[in-house]
C-alpha positions as a printed NumPy array, in Angstrom:
array([[-11.462,  -9.259,  -6.091],
       [-14.093, -10.645,  -8.421],
       [-12.92 , -14.202,  -7.776],
       [-13.099, -13.876,  -3.977],
       [-16.142, -11.597,  -3.868],
       [-14.269,  -9.236,  -1.566],
       [-13.863,  -5.744,  -2.975],
       [-11.491,  -3.04 ,  -1.829],
       [-11.584,   0.593,  -2.771],
       [ -8.334,   1.662,  -4.421],
       [ -7.629,   5.311,  -3.749],
       [ -4.695,   6.924,  -5.562],
       [ -2.279,   8.763,  -3.325],
       [ -1.773,  12.322,  -4.515],
       [  1.511,  13.134,  -2.825],
       [  3.334,  16.114,  -4.281],
       [  6.533,  15.474,  -2.342],
       [  9.723,  14.392,  -4.053],
       [ 10.614,  10.77 ,  -3.379],
       [ 13.791,  11.639,  -1.455],
       [ 11.954,  14.091,   0.822],
       [  9.119,  11.627,   1.458],
       [ 11.513,   8.839,   2.463],
       [ 13.699,  11.168,   4.529],
       [ 10.739,  12.728,   6.371],
       [  8.958,   9.483,   7.253],
       [ 11.444,   6.633,   7.447],
       [ 14.454,   8.815,   8.209],
       [ 12.626,  10.535,  11.054],
       [ 11.612,   7.185,  12.563],
       [ 15.179,   5.852,  12.315],
       [ 16.656,   9.023,  13.807],
       [ 14.416,   8.662,  16.859],
       [ 15.089,   4.933,  17.236],
       [ 11.53 ,   4.005,  16.181],
       [ 12.278,   2.043,  12.997],
       [ 12.131,  -1.7  ,  13.528],
       [ 12.531,  -4.235,  10.712],
       [ 12.787,  -8.003,  10.82 ],
       [ 15.858,  -9.934,   9.686],
       [ 13.897, -11.202,   6.679],
       [ 13.524,  -7.658,   5.275],
       [ 16.897,  -7.699,   3.547],
       [ 15.826,  -5.646,   0.52 ],
       [ 14.475,  -2.857,   2.707],
       [ 17.606,  -2.914,   4.893],
       [ 20.006,  -2.785,   1.927],
       [ 18.071,   0.064,   0.297],
       [ 17.993,   1.97 ,   3.595],
       [ 21.745,   1.524,   4.164],
       [ 22.557,   2.808,   0.662],
       [ 19.984,   5.629,   0.647],
       [ 21.177,   9.214,   0.496],
       [ 20.888,  12.433,  -1.525],
       [ 23.133,  11.111,  -4.309],
       [ 21.767,   7.54 ,  -4.315],
       [ 20.796,   6.397,  -7.812],
       [ 19.786,   2.785,  -7.107],
       [ 16.439,   1.181,  -6.384],
       [ 14.466,   2.651,  -3.517],
       [ 10.981,   1.351,  -4.288],
       [ 10.658,  -0.53 ,  -0.986],
       [ 11.561,   2.631,   0.917],
       [  9.16 ,   4.752,  -1.112],
       [  6.243,   2.321,  -0.735],
       [  6.919,   2.049,   2.998],
       [  7.017,   5.828,   3.351],
       [  3.685,   6.177,   1.527],
       [  2.122,   3.448,   3.676],
       [  3.375,   5.043,   6.887],
       [  1.94 ,   8.409,   5.829],
       [ -1.44 ,   6.791,   5.209],
       [ -1.356,   4.984,   8.568],
       [ -0.822,   8.273,  10.376],
       [ -3.908,   9.068,  12.463],
       [ -4.373,  12.82 ,  13.021],
       [ -6.993,  12.153,  15.7  ],
       [ -4.376,  10.61 ,  17.983],
       [ -2.4  ,  13.837,  17.999],
       [ -5.402,  15.78 ,  19.28 ],
       [ -6.4  ,  13.252,  21.919],
       [ -5.886,  14.119,  25.579],
       [ -3.892,  11.179,  27.008],
       [ -5.479,  11.544,  30.453],
       [ -9.143,  11.696,  29.451],
       [ -9.063,  10.123,  25.974],
       [-11.175,  13.035,  24.688],
       [-10.399,  15.001,  21.527],
       [ -8.975,  18.447,  22.277],
       [-10.57 ,  20.027,  19.205],
       [-14.284,  20.829,  19.223],
       [-14.322,  21.129,  15.421],
       [-14.197,  17.364,  14.877],
       [-17.355,  15.963,  13.333],
       [-18.902,  13.01 ,  15.166],
       [-20.092,  10.073,  13.092],
       [-23.282,   8.171,  13.774],
       [-22.451,   4.466,  13.708],
       [-24.839,   2.032,  12.059],
       [-23.628,  -1.528,  12.396],
       [-19.925,  -1.497,  11.654],
       [-19.92 ,   1.5  ,   9.298],
       [-20.188,   5.253,   9.903]])
């Protein structure tokens, strides 16, 4: 970051879930509903996913990192948005005043 002059905030993820439950709940749920799409070049992910199960003892780091990333990409505002009007259904949401490109 120092070399490029572009700095990113690194925020640790405090997830208390067990690794198996996290992978099963995020990636497993997507796969069950036919919503998991991976490219042919993602061979490591595919092999880990095929072998994954409650008794699996091999590497599952790609699955775990993907599950964490998918949890962070989840946008709770979309769940409360009325699809017809585009308005939030919850009045308890705080509005942000935008200045430039930042809230």
